[in-house]
DSSP file (Angstrom, degrees, kcal/mol; ACC not computed):
  #  RESIDUE AA STRUCTURE BP1 BP2  ACC     N-H-->O    O-->H-N    N-H-->O    O-->H-N    TCO  KAPPA ALPHA  PHI   PSI    X-CA   Y-CA   Z-CA
    1    1 A M     >        0   0    0      0, 0.0     4,-1.3     0, 0.0     3,-0.2   0.000 360.0 360.0 360.0 -31.8  305.2   17.6   62.7
    2    2 A D  T  4  +     0   0    0      1,-0.2     0, 0.0     2,-0.2     0, 0.0   0.771 360.0  44.8 -68.3 -24.5  306.5   18.9   66.0
    3    3 A T  T  > S+     0   0    0      2,-0.1     4,-1.1     1,-0.1    -1,-0.2   0.706 105.5  60.9 -90.7 -20.1  303.2   20.6   66.8
    4    4 A F  H  > S+     0   0    0     -3,-0.2     4,-2.3     2,-0.2     5,-0.2   0.867  96.7  57.8 -75.8 -35.7  300.9   17.9   65.7
    5    5 A V  H  X S+     0   0    0     -4,-1.3     4,-2.3     1,-0.2     5,-0.2   0.942 107.9  44.9 -64.2 -48.6  302.1   15.2   68.2
    6    6 A P  H  > S+     0   0    0      0, 0.0     4,-2.6     0, 0.0    -1,-0.2   0.879 112.7  53.1 -62.6 -33.9  301.3   17.3   71.3
    7    7 A I  H  X S+     0   0    0     -4,-1.1     4,-2.4     2,-0.2    -2,-0.2   0.910 109.0  48.9 -65.2 -40.8  298.0   18.3   69.8
    8    8 A I  H  X S+     0   0    0     -4,-2.3     4,-2.1     2,-0.2    -1,-0.2   0.921 113.1  46.9 -64.7 -44.2  297.1   14.6   69.2
    9    9 A Y  H  X S+     0   0    0     -4,-2.3     4,-2.5     2,-0.2    -2,-0.2   0.903 111.6  51.4 -63.9 -40.7  298.1   13.7   72.8
   10   10 A L  H  X S+     0   0    0     -4,-2.6     4,-2.3     1,-0.2    -2,-0.2   0.904 110.4  48.3 -63.8 -41.6  296.1   16.6   74.2
   11   11 A L  H  X S+     0   0    0     -4,-2.4     4,-2.5     2,-0.2    -1,-0.2   0.883 110.3  52.8 -65.0 -37.9  293.0   15.6   72.2
   12   12 A G  H  X S+     0   0    0     -4,-2.1     4,-1.8     2,-0.2    -2,-0.2   0.925 110.8  45.7 -62.9 -45.1  293.5   12.0   73.5
   13   13 A V  H  X S+     0   0    0     -4,-2.5     4,-2.2     1,-0.2     5,-0.2   0.904 111.9  53.0 -63.9 -41.0  293.7   13.1   77.1
   14   14 A F  H  X S+     0   0    0     -4,-2.3     4,-2.4     1,-0.2    -2,-0.2   0.914 108.8  48.9 -60.6 -43.2  290.7   15.4   76.5
   15   15 A L  H  < S+     0   0    0     -4,-2.5    -1,-0.2     1,-0.2    -2,-0.2   0.829 112.0  49.6 -67.6 -30.8  288.6   12.5   75.1
   16   16 A L  H  < S+     0   0    0     -4,-1.8     4,-0.4    -5,-0.2    -1,-0.2   0.857 117.6  39.0 -74.5 -33.9  289.6   10.3   78.1
   17   17 A I  H  X S+     0   0    0     -4,-2.2     4,-2.4     1,-0.1     3,-0.2   0.794  99.0  77.2 -85.6 -29.8  288.6   12.9   80.7
   18   18 A L  H  X S+     0   0    0     -4,-2.4     4,-2.6     1,-0.2     5,-0.2   0.867  91.2  49.7 -55.6 -47.8  285.5   14.3   79.0
   19   19 A P  H  > S+     0   0    0      0, 0.0     4,-2.1     0, 0.0    -1,-0.2   0.916 114.4  45.4 -61.6 -40.8  283.0   11.5   79.9
   20   20 A S  H  > S+     0   0    0     -4,-0.4     4,-1.8    -3,-0.2    -2,-0.2   0.894 113.1  51.2 -66.8 -39.1  284.0   11.5   83.6
   21   21 A F  H  X S+     0   0    0     -4,-2.4     4,-1.0     1,-0.2    -1,-0.2   0.917 112.3  45.7 -64.2 -43.5  283.9   15.3   83.7
   22   22 A L  H  < S+     0   0    0     -4,-2.6    -1,-0.2    -5,-0.2    -2,-0.2   0.863 111.8  51.2 -70.1 -35.2  280.4   15.4   82.1
   23   23 A S  H  < S+     0   0    0     -4,-2.1     3,-0.5    -5,-0.2    -1,-0.2   0.842 111.2  47.7 -72.3 -30.8  279.0   12.7   84.4
   24   24 A S  H  < S+     0   0    0     -4,-1.8     2,-0.3     1,-0.2    -1,-0.2   0.686 111.7  52.5 -81.5 -16.0  280.2   14.4   87.5
   25   25 A N     <  +     0   0    0     -4,-1.0    -1,-0.2    -5,-0.2     6,-0.1  -0.511  64.4 145.5-114.4  62.4  278.8   17.7   86.4
   26   26 A N        +     0   0    0     -3,-0.5     2,-0.4    -2,-0.3    -1,-0.2   0.671  54.8  71.6 -78.0 -15.6  275.3   16.7   85.6
   27   27 A K  S  > S-     0   0    0     -3,-0.2     4,-2.1     1,-0.1     5,-0.2  -0.819  80.1-134.0-101.6 143.3  273.7   20.0   86.8
   28   28 A L  H  > S+     0   0    0     -2,-0.4     4,-2.6     1,-0.2     5,-0.2   0.865 103.9  55.2 -63.3 -38.3  274.2   23.1   84.7
   29   29 A K  H  > S+     0   0    0      1,-0.2     4,-2.1     2,-0.2    -1,-0.2   0.911 110.0  45.8 -64.1 -41.8  275.1   25.3   87.6
   30   30 A I  H  > S+     0   0    0      2,-0.2     4,-2.5     1,-0.2    -1,-0.2   0.900 112.6  51.6 -66.4 -40.8  277.9   23.0   88.7
   31   31 A L  H  X S+     0   0    0     -4,-2.1     4,-2.4     2,-0.2    -2,-0.2   0.921 110.9  46.7 -62.6 -45.2  279.2   22.7   85.1
   32   32 A I  H  X S+     0   0    0     -4,-2.6     4,-2.3     2,-0.2    -1,-0.2   0.887 112.0  51.7 -66.0 -38.6  279.3   26.5   84.6
   33   33 A T  H  X S+     0   0    0     -4,-2.1     4,-2.0    -5,-0.2    -2,-0.2   0.930 111.5  46.5 -62.9 -45.4  281.0   26.9   88.0
   34   34 A N  H  X S+     0   0    0     -4,-2.5     4,-2.2     1,-0.2    -2,-0.2   0.906 112.5  49.5 -65.6 -41.6  283.7   24.4   87.1
   35   35 A F  H  X S+     0   0    0     -4,-2.4     4,-2.5     1,-0.2    -1,-0.2   0.897 109.9  51.6 -63.9 -39.1  284.3   25.9   83.6
   36   36 A S  H  X S+     0   0    0     -4,-2.3     4,-2.1     2,-0.2    -1,-0.2   0.882 109.0  50.8 -66.9 -36.3  284.6   29.4   85.1
   37   37 A I  H  X S+     0   0    0     -4,-2.0     4,-2.2     2,-0.2    -1,-0.2   0.930 112.0  47.0 -64.3 -44.7  287.2   28.1   87.6
   38   38 A W  H  X S+     0   0    0     -4,-2.2     4,-2.4     1,-0.2    -2,-0.2   0.881 111.3  51.2 -65.7 -38.1  289.2   26.5   84.8
   39   39 A V  H  X S+     0   0    0     -4,-2.5     4,-2.5     2,-0.2    -1,-0.2   0.907 109.9  50.1 -64.9 -40.8  289.0   29.6   82.6
   40   40 A A  H  X S+     0   0    0     -4,-2.1     4,-2.2     2,-0.2    -2,-0.2   0.910 110.9  49.1 -63.8 -42.3  290.2   31.7   85.5
   41   41 A I  H  X S+     0   0    0     -4,-2.2     4,-2.3     2,-0.2    -2,-0.2   0.921 112.3  47.9 -62.9 -44.4  293.2   29.4   86.1
   42   42 A I  H  X S+     0   0    0     -4,-2.4     4,-2.6     1,-0.2     5,-0.2   0.897 110.9  51.2 -65.1 -40.4  294.1   29.4   82.4
   43   43 A L  H  X S+     0   0    0     -4,-2.5     4,-2.2     2,-0.2    -1,-0.2   0.898 110.4  48.9 -64.2 -39.9  293.9   33.2   82.3
   44   44 A V  H  X S+     0   0    0     -4,-2.2     4,-2.4     2,-0.2    -2,-0.2   0.929 112.7  47.7 -64.4 -44.6  296.1   33.6   85.3
   45   45 A L  H  X S+     0   0    0     -4,-2.3     4,-2.1     1,-0.2    -2,-0.2   0.907 112.8  48.0 -64.0 -42.0  298.7   31.2   83.8
   46   46 A L  H  X S+     0   0    0     -4,-2.6     4,-2.5     2,-0.2    -1,-0.2   0.882 110.8  52.0 -66.1 -37.4  298.7   32.9   80.5
   47   47 A T  H  X S+     0   0    0     -4,-2.2     4,-2.4     2,-0.2    -2,-0.2   0.930 110.8  47.2 -63.9 -45.0  299.0   36.3   82.1
   48   48 A L  H  X S+     0   0    0     -4,-2.4     4,-2.4     1,-0.2    -2,-0.2   0.885 111.6  52.0 -63.2 -38.3  302.0   35.1   84.1
   49   49 A Y  H  X S+     0   0    0     -4,-2.1     4,-2.5     2,-0.2    -2,-0.2   0.925 111.5  45.4 -63.9 -45.6  303.5   33.6   81.0
   50   50 A Y  H  X S+     0   0    0     -4,-2.5     4,-2.2     2,-0.2    -2,-0.2   0.872 112.7  50.8 -68.7 -36.3  303.2   36.8   79.0
   51   51 A I  H  X S+     0   0    0     -4,-2.4     4,-2.4     2,-0.2     5,-0.3   0.932 111.1  49.1 -64.4 -44.7  304.6   38.9   81.8
   52   52 A Y  H  X S+     0   0    0     -4,-2.4     4,-2.3     1,-0.2     5,-0.4   0.929 113.5  46.1 -59.6 -46.7  307.6   36.6   82.1
   53   53 A N  H  X S+     0   0    0     -4,-2.5     4,-1.3     1,-0.2    -1,-0.2   0.864 112.7  51.0 -66.1 -35.3  308.2   36.7   78.4
   54   54 A Y  H  < S+     0   0    0     -4,-2.2     4,-0.4    -5,-0.2    -2,-0.2   0.924 119.0  33.7 -68.3 -44.8  307.8   40.5   78.3
   55   55 A F  H  < S+     0   0    0     -4,-2.4    -2,-0.2    -5,-0.2    -1,-0.2   0.804 128.3  32.5 -85.0 -29.1  310.2   41.3   81.1
   56   56 A F  H  < S+     0   0    0     -4,-2.3    -3,-0.2    -5,-0.3    -2,-0.2   0.634 118.3  45.8-107.3 -15.0  312.8   38.5   80.7
   57   57 A N  S  < S+     0   0    0     -4,-1.3    -3,-0.1    -5,-0.4    -2,-0.1   0.417  94.5  74.1-108.7   1.6  313.0   37.9   76.9
   58   58 A N              0   0    0     -4,-0.4    -1,-0.1     1,-0.2    -2,-0.1   0.605 360.0 360.0 -87.2 -11.0  313.2   41.4   75.6
   59   59 A F              0   0    0     -3,-0.1    -1,-0.2    -4,-0.1    -2,-0.1   0.458 360.0 360.0 -97.1 360.0  316.8   42.0   76.7
């Protein structure tokens, strides 16, 4: 139950943001550029998270 509530909230936020995101990115090139920027940000954050867990939680 503890994992379902954040997933529901995340889906709700996604559904609220999606129409505005799609309307502002009406050209395919802009959409691909924005998605690539978000993917890069998420990859950097996940890398930092795994590095932090590897070095500080193994001891």
